[in-house]
PDB file of N, H, CA, C and O in Angstrom:
ATOM      1  N   MET A   1      90.231  95.653  82.754  1.00  0.00           N
ATOM      2  CA  MET A   1      90.724  95.580  84.143  1.00  0.00           C
ATOM      3  C   MET A   1      91.526  94.298  84.367  1.00  0.00           C
ATOM      4  O   MET A   1      91.457  93.358  83.574  1.00  0.00           O
ATOM      5  N   ILE A   2      92.255  94.281  85.416  1.00  0.00           N
ATOM      6  H   ILE A   2      92.310  95.044  86.060  1.00  0.00           H
ATOM      7  CA  ILE A   2      93.082  93.096  85.721  1.00  0.00           C
ATOM      8  C   ILE A   2      92.190  91.896  86.013  1.00  0.00           C
ATOM      9  O   ILE A   2      92.491  90.779  85.594  1.00  0.00           O
ATOM     10  N   LYS A   3      91.110  92.121  86.720  1.00  0.00           N
ATOM     11  H   LYS A   3      90.865  93.029  87.061  1.00  0.00           H
ATOM     12  CA  LYS A   3      90.199  91.008  87.066  1.00  0.00           C
ATOM     13  C   LYS A   3      89.675  90.345  85.804  1.00  0.00           C
ATOM     14  O   LYS A   3      89.637  89.118  85.704  1.00  0.00           O
ATOM     15  N   SER A   4      89.280  91.143  84.868  1.00  0.00           N
ATOM     16  H   SER A   4      89.310  92.140  84.949  1.00  0.00           H
ATOM     17  CA  SER A   4      88.740  90.600  83.617  1.00  0.00           C
ATOM     18  C   SER A   4      89.811  89.816  82.877  1.00  0.00           C
ATOM     19  O   SER A   4      89.544  88.723  82.376  1.00  0.00           O
ATOM     20  N   ILE A   5      90.988  90.348  82.804  1.00  0.00           N
ATOM     21  H   ILE A   5      91.204  91.235  83.211  1.00  0.00           H
ATOM     22  CA  ILE A   5      92.074  89.656  82.093  1.00  0.00           C
ATOM     23  C   ILE A   5      92.369  88.334  82.781  1.00  0.00           C
ATOM     24  O   ILE A   5      92.570  87.318  82.115  1.00  0.00           O
ATOM     25  N   TYR A   6      92.396  88.336  84.092  1.00  0.00           N
ATOM     26  H   TYR A   6      92.233  89.160  84.633  1.00  0.00           H
ATOM     27  CA  TYR A   6      92.692  87.117  84.843  1.00  0.00           C
ATOM     28  C   TYR A   6      91.614  86.072  84.594  1.00  0.00           C
ATOM     29  O   TYR A   6      91.911  84.899  84.371  1.00  0.00           O
ATOM     30  N   LEU A   7      90.381  86.503  84.634  1.00  0.00           N
ATOM     31  H   LEU A   7      90.140  87.456  84.815  1.00  0.00           H
ATOM     32  CA  LEU A   7      89.268  85.577  84.416  1.00  0.00           C
ATOM     33  C   LEU A   7      89.275  85.094  82.975  1.00  0.00           C
ATOM     34  O   LEU A   7      89.076  83.909  82.708  1.00  0.00           O
ATOM     35  N   SER A   8      89.500  85.993  82.072  1.00  0.00           N
ATOM     36  H   SER A   8      89.662  86.955  82.290  1.00  0.00           H
ATOM     37  CA  SER A   8      89.509  85.622  80.649  1.00  0.00           C
ATOM     38  C   SER A   8      90.626  84.628  80.383  1.00  0.00           C
ATOM     39  O   SER A   8      90.427  83.637  79.680  1.00  0.00           O
ATOM     40  N   LYS A   9      91.777  84.885  80.932  1.00  0.00           N
ATOM     41  H   LYS A   9      91.938  85.690  81.503  1.00  0.00           H
ATOM     42  CA  LYS A   9      92.914  83.984  80.704  1.00  0.00           C
ATOM     43  C   LYS A   9      92.600  82.596  81.234  1.00  0.00           C
ATOM     44  O   LYS A   9      92.971  81.592  80.626  1.00  0.00           O
ATOM     45  N   GLU A  10      91.926  82.544  82.356  1.00  0.00           N
ATOM     46  H   GLU A  10      91.625  83.360  82.850  1.00  0.00           H
ATOM     47  CA  GLU A  10      91.630  81.239  82.968  1.00  0.00           C
ATOM     48  C   GLU A  10      90.449  80.579  82.264  1.00  0.00           C
ATOM     49  O   GLU A  10      90.358  79.353  82.210  1.00  0.00           O
ATOM     50  N   GLU A  11      89.563  81.382  81.735  1.00  0.00           N
ATOM     51  H   GLU A  11      89.636  82.378  81.779  1.00  0.00           H
ATOM     52  CA  GLU A  11      88.343  80.816  81.131  1.00  0.00           C
ATOM     53  C   GLU A  11      88.502  80.612  79.633  1.00  0.00           C
ATOM     54  O   GLU A  11      88.382  79.490  79.141  1.00  0.00           O
ATOM     55  N   ALA A  12      88.767  81.667  78.922  1.00  0.00           N
ATOM     56  H   ALA A  12      88.865  82.578  79.321  1.00  0.00           H
ATOM     57  CA  ALA A  12      88.793  81.535  77.454  1.00  0.00           C
ATOM     58  C   ALA A  12      90.097  82.100  76.886  1.00  0.00           C
ATOM     59  O   ALA A  12      90.588  81.615  75.866  1.00  0.00           O
ATOM     60  N   GLU A  13      90.645  83.092  77.517  1.00  0.00           N
ATOM     61  H   GLU A  13      90.247  83.486  78.345  1.00  0.00           H
ATOM     62  CA  GLU A  13      91.865  83.709  76.978  1.00  0.00           C
ATOM     63  C   GLU A  13      91.551  84.450  75.689  1.00  0.00           C
ATOM     64  O   GLU A  13      92.409  84.609  74.820  1.00  0.00           O
ATOM     65  N   GLU A  14      90.329  84.893  75.582  1.00  0.00           N
ATOM     66  H   GLU A  14      89.632  84.764  76.287  1.00  0.00           H
ATOM     67  CA  GLU A  14      89.928  85.574  74.352  1.00  0.00           C
ATOM     68  C   GLU A  14      89.497  87.002  74.651  1.00  0.00           C
ATOM     69  O   GLU A  14      90.029  87.960  74.089  1.00  0.00           O
ATOM     70  N   GLU A  15      88.533  87.124  75.538  1.00  0.00           N
ATOM     71  H   GLU A  15      88.101  86.346  75.994  1.00  0.00           H
ATOM     72  CA  GLU A  15      88.018  88.451  75.854  1.00  0.00           C
ATOM     73  C   GLU A  15      88.596  88.950  77.170  1.00  0.00           C
ATOM     74  O   GLU A  15      88.653  88.210  78.151  1.00  0.00           O
ATOM     75  N   GLU A  16      89.018  90.189  77.186  1.00  0.00           N
ATOM     76  H   GLU A  16      88.971  90.791  76.389  1.00  0.00           H
ATOM     77  CA  GLU A  16      89.535  90.744  78.426  1.00  0.00           C
ATOM     78  C   GLU A  16      89.094  92.194  78.547  1.00  0.00           C
ATOM     79  O   GLU A  16      89.894  93.094  78.802  1.00  0.00           O
ATOM     80  N   GLU A  17      87.798  92.389  78.357  1.00  0.00           N
ATOM     81  H   GLU A  17      87.148  91.658  78.149  1.00  0.00           H
ATOM     82  CA  GLU A  17      87.278  93.743  78.410  1.00  0.00           C
ATOM     83  C   GLU A  17      86.318  93.924  79.567  1.00  0.00           C
ATOM     84  O   GLU A  17      86.311  94.972  80.213  1.00  0.00           O
ATOM     85  N   GLU A  18      85.521  92.928  79.830  1.00  0.00           N
ATOM     86  H   GLU A  18      85.527  92.077  79.305  1.00  0.00           H
ATOM     87  CA  GLU A  18      84.537  93.039  80.905  1.00  0.00           C
ATOM     88  C   GLU A  18      85.204  92.781  82.234  1.00  0.00           C
ATOM     89  O   GLU A  18      84.546  92.826  83.274  1.00  0.00           O
TER      90      GLU A  18
END
């Protein structure tokens, strides 16, 4: 989802599935 990608990019930029 977009939310996960946004959070992942800001946090780790690794996982964008949850």
